[in-house]
OpenMM code with the backbone's topology and positions (N, CA, C; nanometers):
from openmm import Vec3, app, unit

residues = "MET GLU ILE VAL GLU ILE LEU LYS ALA LEU GLY ASP GLU THR ARG VAL ARG ILE ILE HIS LEU VAL GLN GLU LYS PRO LEU CYS VAL CYS GLU ILE GLN GLU ILE LEU GLY ILE SER GLN SER ASN THR SER ARG HIS LEU ILE LYS LEU LYS ASN ALA LYS LEU ILE THR GLY ASP LYS LYS ALA GLN TRP VAL TYR TYR SER LEU ALA PRO ASP THR PHE GLN LYS TYR SER PHE LEU GLU ALA PHE MET GLY ASN LEU ASN THR TYR LYS ASP LEU GLU SER ASP ARG ARG ALA LEU LYS THR LEU GLN GLU LYS GLY PHE SER CYS GLU ASN LEU LYS LYS ASN".split()
positions = [
    Vec3(-0.9880, -0.9983, 1.2931),
    Vec3(-0.8691, -0.9080, 1.3048),
    Vec3(-0.9039, -0.8043, 1.2004),
    Vec3(-0.8841, -0.6861, 1.2500),
    Vec3(-0.8950, -0.5571, 1.1806),
    Vec3(-0.8132, -0.5479, 1.0600),
    Vec3(-0.6788, -0.6063, 1.0680),
    Vec3(-0.5961, -0.5794, 0.9668),
    Vec3(-0.6147, -0.6774, 0.8528),
    Vec3(-0.6797, -0.7938, 0.8666),
    Vec3(-0.7166, -0.8882, 0.7775),
    Vec3(-0.8374, -0.8330, 0.7076),
    Vec3(-0.9176, -0.7620, 0.7717),
    Vec3(-1.0532, -0.6940, 0.6922),
    Vec3(-0.9826, -0.5807, 0.6035),
    Vec3(-0.9048, -0.5157, 0.6527),
    Vec3(-0.8186, -0.3966, 0.5722),
    Vec3(-0.7704, -0.4693, 0.4405),
    Vec3(-0.7032, -0.5594, 0.4427),
    Vec3(-0.6305, -0.6396, 0.3376),
    Vec3(-0.7258, -0.6956, 0.2427),
    Vec3(-0.8334, -0.7591, 0.2990),
    Vec3(-0.9353, -0.8051, 0.2213),
    Vec3(-0.9930, -0.7015, 0.1302),
    Vec3(-1.0340, -0.5993, 0.1924),
    Vec3(-1.0995, -0.4690, 0.1203),
    Vec3(-1.0118, -0.4174, 0.0328),
    Vec3(-0.8778, -0.4060, 0.0358),
    Vec3(-0.7937, -0.3547, -0.0617),
    Vec3(-0.7555, -0.4686, -0.1646),
    Vec3(-0.8150, -0.5954, -0.1519),
    Vec3(-0.7920, -0.6785, -0.2512),
    Vec3(-0.8821, -0.6857, -0.3755),
    Vec3(-0.9581, -0.5784, -0.3839),
    Vec3(-1.0315, -0.5610, -0.4902),
    Vec3(-1.0108, -0.4142, -0.5613),
    Vec3(-1.0109, -0.4287, -0.7097),
    Vec3(-0.9635, -0.3235, -0.7934),
    Vec3(-1.0532, -0.2100, -0.7689),
    Vec3(-1.1907, -0.2377, -0.7765),
    Vec3(-1.2936, -0.1215, -0.7582),
    Vec3(-1.2656, -0.0494, -0.6304),
    Vec3(-1.2456, -0.1430, -0.5195),
    Vec3(-1.2306, -0.0597, -0.3854),
    Vec3(-1.1239, 0.0213, -0.3831),
    Vec3(-1.0070, -0.0305, -0.4489),
    Vec3(-0.8748, 0.0404, -0.4503),
    Vec3(-0.9120, 0.1845, -0.5132),
    Vec3(-0.9906, 0.1841, -0.6190),
    Vec3(-1.0103, 0.2952, -0.7186),
    Vec3(-1.0955, 0.3977, -0.6403),
    Vec3(-1.1856, 0.3354, -0.5421),
    Vec3(-1.2774, 0.4265, -0.4744),
    Vec3(-1.1951, 0.4951, -0.3577),
    Vec3(-1.0890, 0.4200, -0.2841),
    Vec3(-1.0257, 0.4977, -0.1930),
    Vec3(-0.9234, 0.5923, -0.2482),
    Vec3(-0.8877, 0.5822, -0.3600),
    Vec3(-0.7999, 0.6630, -0.4457),
    Vec3(-0.8754, 0.7976, -0.4574),
    Vec3(-1.0021, 0.7698, -0.5130),
    Vec3(-1.0720, 0.9054, -0.5481),
    Vec3(-1.1182, 0.9662, -0.4183),
    Vec3(-1.1534, 0.9209, -0.3073),
    Vec3(-1.2020, 0.9876, -0.1841),
    Vec3(-1.0889, 1.0498, -0.1213),
    Vec3(-0.9476, 1.0086, -0.1554),
    Vec3(-0.8436, 1.0839, -0.0747),
    Vec3(-0.8370, 1.2250, -0.1575),
    Vec3(-0.8797, 1.2423, -0.2603),
    Vec3(-0.8825, 1.3810, -0.3227),
    Vec3(-0.9832, 1.4749, -0.2507),
    Vec3(-1.0965, 1.4144, -0.2340),
    Vec3(-1.2129, 1.4962, -0.1639),
    Vec3(-1.3155, 1.4129, -0.1235),
    Vec3(-1.4117, 1.4447, -0.0263),
    Vec3(-1.5086, 1.3489, 0.0051),
    Vec3(-1.6123, 1.3570, -0.1322),
    Vec3(-1.6656, 1.2259, -0.1428),
    Vec3(-1.7512, 1.2049, -0.2630),
    Vec3(-1.8701, 1.1198, -0.2031),
    Vec3(-1.9885, 1.1519, -0.2676),
    Vec3(-2.1214, 1.0932, -0.2519),
    Vec3(-2.1259, 0.9570, -0.3473),
    Vec3(-2.2224, 0.8700, -0.3194),
    Vec3(-2.2428, 0.7533, -0.4099),
    Vec3(-2.2558, 0.7851, -0.5503),
    Vec3(-2.3291, 0.8962, -0.5874),
    Vec3(-2.3634, 0.9141, -0.7235),
    Vec3(-2.2191, 0.9608, -0.7945),
    Vec3(-2.1377, 1.0481, -0.7308),
    Vec3(-2.0111, 1.0821, -0.7883),
    Vec3(-1.9401, 0.9582, -0.8249),
    Vec3(-1.9200, 0.8751, -0.7301),
    Vec3(-1.8306, 0.7714, -0.7468),
    Vec3(-1.8815, 0.6680, -0.8615),
    Vec3(-2.0187, 0.6500, -0.8570),
    Vec3(-2.0586, 0.5817, -0.9609),
    Vec3(-2.0585, 0.6270, -1.0934),
    Vec3(-2.0668, 0.7524, -1.1026),
    Vec3(-2.0419, 0.8187, -1.2457),
    Vec3(-1.9065, 0.7986, -1.2854),
    Vec3(-1.8223, 0.8257, -1.1937),
    Vec3(-1.6688, 0.8197, -1.2233),
    Vec3(-1.6332, 0.6797, -1.2580),
    Vec3(-1.6644, 0.5719, -1.1833),
    Vec3(-1.6342, 0.4338, -1.2039),
    Vec3(-1.7163, 0.3680, -1.3255),
    Vec3(-1.8202, 0.4249, -1.3401),
    Vec3(-1.9191, 0.3657, -1.4560),
    Vec3(-1.9741, 0.2373, -1.4024),
    Vec3(-1.9992, 0.2288, -1.2715),
    Vec3(-2.0785, 0.1213, -1.2010),
    Vec3(-2.2136, 0.1593, -1.1450),
    Vec3(-2.3046, 0.0487, -1.1188),
    Vec3(-2.4090, 0.0789, -1.0771),
    Vec3(-2.4245, 0.1308, -0.9438),
    Vec3(-2.5421, 0.2137, -0.8907),
    Vec3(-2.5547, 0.2493, -0.7553),
    Vec3(-2.5353, 0.1312, -0.6618),
    Vec3(-2.6063, 0.0139, -0.6782),
    Vec3(-2.6091, -0.0863, -0.5827),
    Vec3(-2.4601, -0.1502, -0.5719),
    Vec3(-2.3718, -0.1526, -0.6761),
    Vec3(-2.2565, -0.1968, -0.6786),
    Vec3(-2.1766, -0.1142, -0.5919),
    Vec3(-2.1861, 0.0193, -0.6443),
    Vec3(-2.0979, 0.1101, -0.5587),
    Vec3(-2.1263, 0.1132, -0.3961),
    Vec3(-2.2446, 0.1066, -0.3673),
    Vec3(-2.2887, 0.0928, -0.2255),
    Vec3(-2.2363, -0.0266, -0.1593),
    Vec3(-2.2237, -0.1453, -0.2305),
    Vec3(-2.1844, -0.2706, -0.1891),
    Vec3(-2.0229, -0.2609, -0.1489),
    Vec3(-1.9517, -0.1840, -0.2403),
    Vec3(-1.8036, -0.1566, -0.2340),
    Vec3(-1.7856, -0.0813, -0.1027),
    Vec3(-1.8759, 0.0219, -0.1045),
    Vec3(-1.8527, 0.1339, 0.0139),
    Vec3(-1.8751, 0.0619, 0.1473),
    Vec3(-1.9552, -0.0063, 0.1440),
    Vec3(-1.9777, -0.0982, 0.2751),
    Vec3(-1.8713, -0.1717, 0.3286),
    Vec3(-1.8106, -0.2573, 0.2266),
    Vec3(-1.6769, -0.3166, 0.2467),
    Vec3(-1.5707, -0.2305, 0.3100),
    Vec3(-1.5476, -0.1047, 0.2525),
    Vec3(-1.4469, -0.0271, 0.2760),
    Vec3(-1.4872, 0.0365, 0.4291),
    Vec3(-1.6055, 0.0719, 0.4282),
    Vec3(-1.6596, 0.1081, 0.5659),
    Vec3(-1.6434, 0.0203, 0.6876),
    Vec3(-1.6837, -0.1178, 0.6676),
    Vec3(-1.6755, -0.2222, 0.7705),
    Vec3(-1.5132, -0.2570, 0.8008),
    Vec3(-1.4239, -0.2258, 0.6925),
    Vec3(-1.2871, -0.2234, 0.7060),
    Vec3(-1.2228, -0.1128, 0.7865),
    Vec3(-1.3003, -0.0134, 0.8067),
    Vec3(-1.2753, 0.1227, 0.8591),
    Vec3(-1.1629, 0.1875, 0.7867),
    Vec3(-1.1699, 0.1702, 0.6431),
    Vec3(-1.0840, 0.2438, 0.5600),
    Vec3(-1.1340, 0.3890, 0.5206),
    Vec3(-1.2899, 0.3998, 0.5316),
    Vec3(-1.3594, 0.5151, 0.4946),
    Vec3(-1.4486, 0.5396, 0.6020),
    Vec3(-1.4963, 0.6575, 0.5958),
    Vec3(-1.5963, 0.7121, 0.7025),
    Vec3(-1.7183, 0.7944, 0.6001),
    Vec3(-1.8317, 0.7875, 0.6587),
    Vec3(-1.9344, 0.8565, 0.5859),
    Vec3(-1.9813, 0.9864, 0.6713),
    Vec3(-1.9976, 1.1026, 0.6024),
    Vec3(-2.0607, 1.2153, 0.6720),
    Vec3(-2.1775, 1.2532, 0.6082),
    Vec3(-2.2959, 1.2486, 0.6833),
    Vec3(-2.4221, 1.2590, 0.6170),
    Vec3(-2.4464, 1.4149, 0.6073),
    Vec3(-2.4966, 1.4651, 0.4892),
    Vec3(-2.5266, 1.5983, 0.4692),
    Vec3(-2.6708, 1.6069, 0.3949),
    Vec3(-2.7796, 1.6350, 0.4479),
    Vec3(-2.9102, 1.6212, 0.4119),
    Vec3(-2.9363, 1.4837, 0.3703),
    Vec3(-2.9729, 1.4380, 0.2614),
    Vec3(-2.9896, 1.2899, 0.2263),
    Vec3(-2.8852, 1.2283, 0.1873),
    Vec3(-2.7679, 1.2821, 0.1683),
    Vec3(-2.6449, 1.2372, 0.1031),
    Vec3(-2.5452, 1.2004, 0.2026),
    Vec3(-2.4667, 1.0982, 0.1760),
    Vec3(-2.3545, 1.0632, 0.2584),
    Vec3(-2.2271, 1.0789, 0.1824),
    Vec3(-2.1514, 1.1643, 0.2219),
    Vec3(-2.0024, 1.1798, 0.1761),
    Vec3(-1.9026, 1.1188, 0.2240),
    Vec3(-1.8176, 1.0211, 0.1404),
    Vec3(-1.7367, 0.9262, 0.1915),
    Vec3(-1.5927, 1.0023, 0.1848),
    Vec3(-1.4994, 0.9687, 0.2898),
    Vec3(-1.3653, 1.0083, 0.2907),
    Vec3(-1.2772, 0.9109, 0.3663),
    Vec3(-1.1475, 0.9208, 0.3408),
    Vec3(-1.0627, 0.8271, 0.3996),
    Vec3(-1.0853, 0.8408, 0.5590),
    Vec3(-1.0726, 0.7503, 0.6315),
    Vec3(-1.0717, 0.7302, 0.7956),
    Vec3(-0.9536, 0.7599, 0.8470),
    Vec3(-0.9070, 0.8741, 0.9013),
    Vec3(-0.7883, 0.9104, 0.9306),
    Vec3(-0.7387, 0.8352, 1.0470),
    Vec3(-0.7999, 0.7771, 1.1353),
    Vec3(-0.7715, 0.7074, 1.2466),
    Vec3(-0.7008, 0.5714, 1.1987),
    Vec3(-0.7666, 0.5119, 1.0949),
    Vec3(-0.6987, 0.3891, 1.0585),
    Vec3(-0.5830, 0.4080, 0.9785),
    Vec3(-0.5784, 0.5170, 0.8999),
    Vec3(-0.4383, 0.5262, 0.8162),
    Vec3(-0.3452, 0.5774, 0.9493),
    Vec3(-0.3590, 0.6353, 1.0475),
    Vec3(-0.2436, 0.6649, 1.1464),
    Vec3(-0.2264, 0.5399, 1.2222),
    Vec3(-0.3230, 0.4536, 1.2299),
    Vec3(-0.2876, 0.3427, 1.3230),
    Vec3(-0.2074, 0.2241, 1.2374),
    Vec3(-0.2101, 0.2228, 1.0981),
    Vec3(-0.1338, 0.1473, 1.0274),
    Vec3(-0.0692, 0.2107, 0.9136),
    Vec3(0.0585, 0.2329, 0.9268),
    Vec3(0.1406, 0.3270, 0.8585),
    Vec3(0.1709, 0.2665, 0.7167),
    Vec3(0.1460, 0.1577, 0.6942),
    Vec3(0.1701, 0.0840, 0.5563),
    Vec3(0.0521, 0.1443, 0.4653),
    Vec3(-0.0558, 0.1904, 0.5295),
    Vec3(-0.1536, 0.2456, 0.4370),
    Vec3(-0.1215, 0.3769, 0.3771),
    Vec3(-0.0596, 0.4530, 0.4352),
    Vec3(0.0079, 0.5925, 0.3858),
    Vec3(0.1048, 0.5565, 0.2661),
    Vec3(0.1791, 0.4613, 0.2856),
    Vec3(0.2663, 0.4383, 0.1693),
    Vec3(0.2034, 0.3668, 0.0589),
    Vec3(0.0850, 0.2937, 0.0815),
    Vec3(0.0241, 0.2343, -0.0260),
    Vec3(-0.0683, 0.3359, -0.0888),
    Vec3(-0.1256, 0.4340, -0.0362),
    Vec3(-0.1843, 0.5535, -0.0800),
    Vec3(-0.1070, 0.6283, -0.1770),
    Vec3(0.0294, 0.6470, -0.1102),
    Vec3(0.1153, 0.7322, -0.2007),
    Vec3(0.1664, 0.6676, -0.3339),
    Vec3(0.1627, 0.5404, -0.3263),
    Vec3(0.2094, 0.4628, -0.4287),
    Vec3(0.0974, 0.4541, -0.5440),
    Vec3(-0.0175, 0.4722, -0.5060),
    Vec3(-0.1375, 0.4711, -0.6009),
    Vec3(-0.1354, 0.5760, -0.7117),
    Vec3(-0.0533, 0.6923, -0.6699),
    Vec3(-0.0635, 0.8064, -0.7627),
    Vec3(0.0294, 0.7658, -0.8690),
    Vec3(0.0975, 0.6759, -0.8651),
    Vec3(0.2102, 0.6175, -0.9823),
    Vec3(0.1510, 0.5302, -1.0594),
    Vec3(0.0342, 0.4793, -1.0587),
    Vec3(-0.0359, 0.3853, -1.1537),
    Vec3(-0.1126, 0.4641, -1.2358),
    Vec3(-0.0768, 0.4570, -1.3860),
    Vec3(-0.1519, 0.5251, -1.4855),
    Vec3(-0.2987, 0.4758, -1.4930),
    Vec3(-0.3124, 0.3422, -1.4616),
    Vec3(-0.4593, 0.3117, -1.4711),
    Vec3(-0.5622, 0.3903, -1.3849),
    Vec3(-0.5032, 0.4470, -1.2648),
    Vec3(-0.5870, 0.5328, -1.1898),
    Vec3(-0.5804, 0.6718, -1.2438),
    Vec3(-0.5238, 0.7174, -1.3287),
    Vec3(-0.4866, 0.8487, -1.3896),
    Vec3(-0.6442, 0.8770, -1.4481),
    Vec3(-0.7054, 0.7870, -1.5304),
    Vec3(-0.8228, 0.8293, -1.5887),
    Vec3(-0.9352, 0.8412, -1.4891),
    Vec3(-0.9301, 0.7838, -1.3694),
    Vec3(-1.0269, 0.8275, -1.2505),
    Vec3(-0.9887, 0.9535, -1.2098),
    Vec3(-0.8705, 0.9930, -1.1895),
    Vec3(-0.8458, 1.1462, -1.1450),
    Vec3(-0.8878, 1.2380, -1.2449),
    Vec3(-0.8744, 1.2043, -1.3903),
    Vec3(-0.9100, 1.2934, -1.4914),
    Vec3(-1.0860, 1.3181, -1.4729),
    Vec3(-1.1343, 1.1982, -1.4616),
    Vec3(-1.2888, 1.1893, -1.4696),
    Vec3(-1.3435, 1.2752, -1.3506),
    Vec3(-1.2581, 1.2577, -1.2373),
    Vec3(-1.3182, 1.3405, -1.1126),
    Vec3(-1.2926, 1.4881, -1.1488),
    Vec3(-1.1873, 1.5254, -1.2018),
    Vec3(-1.1598, 1.6689, -1.2307),
    Vec3(-1.2601, 1.7177, -1.3462),
    Vec3(-1.2906, 1.6438, -1.4278),
    Vec3(-1.3977, 1.6887, -1.5311),
    Vec3(-1.5421, 1.6915, -1.4564),
    Vec3(-1.5812, 1.6011, -1.3816),
    Vec3(-1.6921, 1.6351, -1.3099),
    Vec3(-1.7153, 1.7525, -1.2124),
    Vec3(-1.5959, 1.7893, -1.1435),
    Vec3(-1.5778, 1.8958, -1.0750),
    Vec3(-1.6003, 2.0282, -1.1704),
    Vec3(-1.5370, 2.0209, -1.2786),
    Vec3(-1.5449, 2.1381, -1.3487),
    Vec3(-1.6949, 2.1597, -1.3875),
    Vec3(-1.7617, 2.0552, -1.4283),
    Vec3(-1.8874, 2.0656, -1.4758),
    Vec3(-1.9957, 2.0918, -1.3668),
    Vec3(-1.9399, 2.0890, -1.2398),
    Vec3(-2.0349, 2.1147, -1.1333),
    Vec3(-2.1296, 2.0052, -1.0718),
    Vec3(-2.0819, 1.8735, -1.1248),
    Vec3(-2.1660, 1.7586, -1.0979),
    Vec3(-2.1732, 1.7259, -0.9617),
    Vec3(-2.2804, 1.7058, -0.9022),
    Vec3(-2.3027, 1.6664, -0.7523),
    Vec3(-2.4259, 1.6052, -0.7512),
    Vec3(-2.4419, 1.5340, -0.6253),
    Vec3(-2.5631, 1.4552, -0.5855),
    Vec3(-2.6664, 1.5769, -0.5858),
    Vec3(-2.6410, 1.6820, -0.5165),
    Vec3(-2.7338, 1.7883, -0.5035),
    Vec3(-2.7961, 1.8256, -0.6200),
    Vec3(-2.6858, 1.8528, -0.7308),
    Vec3(-2.7500, 1.9000, -0.8477),
    Vec3(-2.8274, 1.7986, -0.9139),
    Vec3(-2.8009, 1.6698, -0.9105),
    Vec3(-2.9024, 1.5720, -0.9639),
    Vec3(-3.0353, 1.5765, -0.9192),
    Vec3(-3.0394, 1.5888, -0.7909),
    Vec3(-3.1839, 1.5978, -0.7306),
    Vec3(-3.2610, 1.6944, -0.7835),
    Vec3(-3.1858, 1.8238, -0.8014),
    Vec3(-3.2747, 1.9410, -0.8573),
    Vec3(-3.3084, 1.9338, -0.9952),
    Vec3(-3.2587, 1.8352, -1.0737),
    Vec3(-3.2908, 1.8087, -1.2136),
    Vec3(-3.4226, 1.7122, -1.2313),
] * unit.nanometer
topology = app.Topology()
chain = topology.addChain("A")
for resn in residues:
    res = topology.addResidue(resn, chain)
    for name in ("N", "CA", "C"):
        topology.addAtom(name, app.Element.getBySymbol(name[0]), res)
C-alpha cells in the first residue's frame, strides 16, 4: 500500500528534514549531506526511501541528480500538504533552513565542488 510506505518514510527524522529542505528548492546529494552533516551513503539511503515512497523525484542534470517534492503524491494525499505546512513551525528545522540559506549565499553546489 502506497500510503503505508509514505507513512514509514515520514517516520524518520532525517527523512523529514530532507523533505523539508527540498520543498525550498531542488537539492543534490552533496548539498543535503552538507546541511545535515551526514555521510553521502547515508544521505543516498534516505533519498532512496523517500523516492520509493514517491515523496520526492530526481531530476538528472549532467552527473548530478537534484531532488524535489513529488507534486503528484502531494496532490493525491492532501494530508501531506498540511504536514509540510506544519514543519515550518518546528524550531528544530530552523537550523536546517539557516544552513541552506548560508550555503546558497556562499554559492555552494555540487557543480562547484567538482571544479575544485
